[in-house]
C-alpha positions in Angstrom: 118.5 51.4 89.4 115.4 52.6 87.5 112.6 51.4 90.1 109.9 52.5 87.8 111.1 50.7 84.8 111.2 47.6 86.9 107.9 48.0 88.7 106.4 48.4 85.0 107.9 45.5 83.5 106.4 43.1 87.0 103.2 44.6 86.3 103.3 43.5 82.8 104.3 40.2 83.6 101.6 39.7 86.2 98.7 40.8 83.5 100.2 38.7 81.0 100.2 35.5 83.8 96.6 36.6 84.4 97.5 37.2 87.9 96.0 40.3 90.1 98.3 41.9 92.8 96.6 39.6 95.3 97.4 36.9 93.6 101.3 37.5 93.1 101.9 39.2 96.4 100.4 35.7 98.3 103.2 34.0 100.0 105.7 36.8 99.3 104.6 40.0 100.5 101.4 42.3 101.1 99.3 43.3 97.9 100.3 47.2 98.7 103.7 46.3 99.1 103.3 44.9 95.3 101.3 47.9 94.5 104.3 50.1 95.7 106.8 48.0 93.8 104.6 48.4 90.4 104.2 52.0 90.9 108.1 52.4 91.4 107.5 53.8 94.8 109.9 51.3 96.5 112.4 48.3 95.4 112.1 45.3 96.6 114.7 43.2 98.7 116.8 40.9 96.9 114.7 37.8 98.3 111.2 39.1 97.2 112.5 40.2 94.0 113.5 36.5 93.4 110.3 35.5 94.7 108.4 37.5 92.4 110.6 36.5 89.4 109.9 32.8 89.9 106.3 33.1 90.4 106.4 35.1 87.0 108.5 32.5 85.3 111.7 34.8 84.7 115.1 35.0 85.6 115.6 37.3 88.5 118.8 38.8 86.6 116.2 40.1 83.8 115.0 42.6 86.6 118.3 43.7 87.4 118.9 44.0 83.7 115.8 46.2 82.9 117.0 48.5 86.0 120.3 49.2 84.4 119.8 48.9 80.9 118.1 51.2 78.8 116.1 49.9 75.8 116.6 45.9 77.2 114.4 44.8 74.6 116.7 45.9 71.4 119.3 44.1 73.5 117.3 41.1 73.8 116.3 41.1 70.1 120.0 41.0 69.0 120.9 38.4 71.7 118.5 36.6 70.0 119.3 37.2 66.2 122.6 36.1 67.5 121.8 33.0 69.0 119.8 32.0 66.1 122.7 32.9 63.5 124.8 31.0 65.8 123.1 27.6 66.1 122.4 27.8 62.2 126.1 28.4 61.6 125.3 31.9 59.7 128.3 33.1 60.7 128.7 35.9 58.0 125.2 37.1 59.1 126.6 37.1 62.7 129.5 39.5 61.8 127.4 41.7 60.1 125.2 42.2 63.1 128.1 42.3 65.5 129.7 44.9 63.1 126.6 47.2 62.9 126.3 47.3 66.7 129.9 47.9 67.7 129.2 51.6 67.8 125.8 51.4 69.6 126.2 53.2 73.2 124.1 50.5 74.6 126.7 48.0 74.3 129.7 50.2 74.5 128.8 51.6 77.8 127.2 47.9 79.3 129.9 45.3 80.2 127.8 42.7 79.8 126.2 43.7 76.2 129.7 44.4 74.7 130.7 41.0 76.5 127.7 39.3 74.0 129.4 41.5 71.0 133.0 40.1 72.0 131.6 36.7 72.0 130.3 36.2 68.7 132.7 38.5 67.1 135.4 36.0 68.2 133.4 33.4 66.7 133.2 35.1 63.0 137.0 35.8 63.6 137.4 32.1 63.2 134.7 30.9 61.4 134.8 33.6 58.8 138.2 35.0 59.1 140.1 31.9 60.0 142.1 34.1 62.7 142.6 31.6 65.2 144.8 33.8 67.8 142.8 36.9 67.4 139.4 34.5 67.8 141.0 33.3 71.0 142.2 36.9 72.4 138.5 37.9 71.9 136.9 35.3 73.4 139.3 35.7 76.1 138.5 39.3 76.4 135.1 38.8 76.7 135.4 36.3 79.3 137.6 38.5 81.6 134.8 41.8 81.0 132.8 40.2 83.8 134.5 37.4 85.3 136.3 37.9 88.8 138.9 34.9 89.5 138.0 33.0 92.8 134.3 33.6 92.0 131.5 31.3 90.9 131.7 31.6 86.7 128.3 32.5 85.1 126.4 30.9 82.6 127.5 33.3 79.8 131.2 33.0 81.1 131.1 29.2 80.7 129.5 29.2 77.3 132.1 31.6 76.0 134.7 29.2 77.5 133.1 26.5 75.8 133.6 28.5 72.7 137.1 28.7 73.3 137.2 25.1 73.8 135.4 24.5 70.9 137.8 26.4 68.3 141.0 24.5 70.1 139.0 21.0 68.7 140.3 21.9 65.3 143.5 23.4 66.3 145.0 21.6 69.4 142.6 18.8 70.6 143.9 17.9 73.9 143.8 21.7 75.0 140.4 21.5 74.1 139.8 18.5 76.3 141.6 20.6 79.0 138.8 23.5 78.7 136.3 21.1 78.1 137.1 19.7 81.9 137.4 23.0 83.1 134.2 24.0 81.9 132.4 20.7 83.5 134.0 21.8 86.8 132.6 25.6 86.7 129.3 23.9 85.7 129.2 21.6 88.7 129.9 24.8 90.6 126.1 26.4 89.6 123.7 25.6 92.2 121.2 25.7 89.2 121.8 25.9 85.2 119.3 28.0 83.4 120.1 27.4 80.0 120.1 23.7 79.9 121.7 23.3 76.7 125.2 24.3 77.7 125.3 20.9 79.4 124.3 19.3 76.0 126.7 21.2 73.9 129.6 20.4 76.9 128.9 16.4 76.6 128.9 16.5 72.6 132.1 18.4 72.2 133.7 16.3 74.7 132.7 13.2 72.9 133.7 14.5 69.8 137.0 15.3 71.5 137.6 12.0 73.0 136.8 10.1 69.9 139.6 11.8 67.7 142.0 10.9 71.0 140.9 7.1 70.3 138.9 7.1 73.7 135.9 5.8 72.3 134.3 4.3 75.3 135.0 7.3 77.3 133.4 9.0 74.3 130.3 7.0 74.3 129.9 7.3 78.0 129.4 11.3 77.4 126.8 10.7 74.4 125.0 8.4 76.7 125.1 11.0 79.5 124.1 13.6 77.3 121.0 11.5 75.7 120.0 11.0 79.4 120.0 14.6 79.8 118.1 15.5 77.1 115.3 12.8 77.8 115.3 14.3 81.6 115.0 17.9 79.5 112.2 16.6 76.6 114.6 18.5 74.5 115.6 17.4 70.9 118.7 19.5 71.2 121.9 17.9 69.4 119.8 14.3 70.3 120.4 13.1 66.7 124.0 14.1 66.7 124.7 12.5 69.9 122.7 9.5 68.5 125.2 9.8 65.6 128.1 9.8 67.0 127.8 6.7 69.0 126.9 5.2 65.8 130.4 6.6 64.3 131.8 4.9 67.9 130.6 1.8 67.2 131.5 1.8 63.6 135.4 2.5 64.7 134.6 -0.3 67.0 133.7 -2.5 63.9 130.2 -3.1 65.4 128.1 -2.0 62.6 125.0 -3.7 63.3 125.0 -1.8 66.7 125.8 1.3 64.7 123.2 1.1 62.3 120.7 0.8 65.0 122.2 4.5 66.6 122.2 5.6 63.2 118.6 5.0 62.5 117.5 6.6 65.6 119.6 9.9 64.6 117.8 9.7 61.4 114.4 9.8 62.7 115.6 12.8 65.4 116.8 14.9 62.5 113.3 13.8 60.3 111.3 15.1 63.5 113.4 18.3 63.2 113.0 18.7 59.4 117.0 18.9 59.2 117.8 18.0 55.6 121.8 18.8 56.1 122.1 15.4 57.5 119.3 13.3 56.2 120.9 12.0 53.3 124.2 11.8 54.6 123.1 9.4 57.6 120.6 7.3 55.1 123.6 6.8 52.9 125.7 5.8 56.3 122.6 2.9 56.9 122.9 1.7 53.2 126.9 1.4 54.1 126.1 -0.6 57.6 123.6 -2.6 56.0 125.8 -4.5 53.5 128.4 -4.8 56.2 128.1 -8.7 58.1 
């Protein structure tokens, strides 16, 4: 563990937050202890490091990563770019990033970093190459790199499992639902969720799968739970898609006016997000539903 690197990062975050050593130490330890930690002379107990991370507004694992991974900022930038590619569906660019980094020692010599590449490699194997079996094997390998059976599954492992379910959604809908239920169980085992969007994605994917199985009321229940979760977290993430899904479900139930109301709410969200790929489609759906009595 590189104590000096951890200490430097604590000092940098403290200064960025406008805190003195005394401010940071308050309720945790002494000012002298913070000084020693920042100089790399000592490494804090895990409980102390956790309290420091909470006061500085970062995940405690961030400090452990800094202490064990050289050039962490570079790895984090790769993760950020891959996340952007994943959420904007730019899978060919994702493939280019993964191929570039596969021979990088920063990834080859660190399980968590290699897991990151395998996760996104599995995604592009399906989305770009359409190689279903290779994609599933690669994603399962990504989970297995860090997951210890019998232990609580961590967030990234859960995200990768959710990705496996999303791929099965187009290949075997019953298997997809089974995986989504497994993901839900793992999520409930976590004492705290750092990335709240995982829960939103799970509920949205489950809702879509249940619609395909003609379990419309169950699908709407997941959408409603997800919408409440979004509102609780003050998040627009997938909020438009969730309102559209309820509208689509109501259309299937032959309730066009109620469906139209949810489509209009979805349209508002997409317009706020300036998400043009859905706006024209939903406008046309609203016109179709308006024509129905």
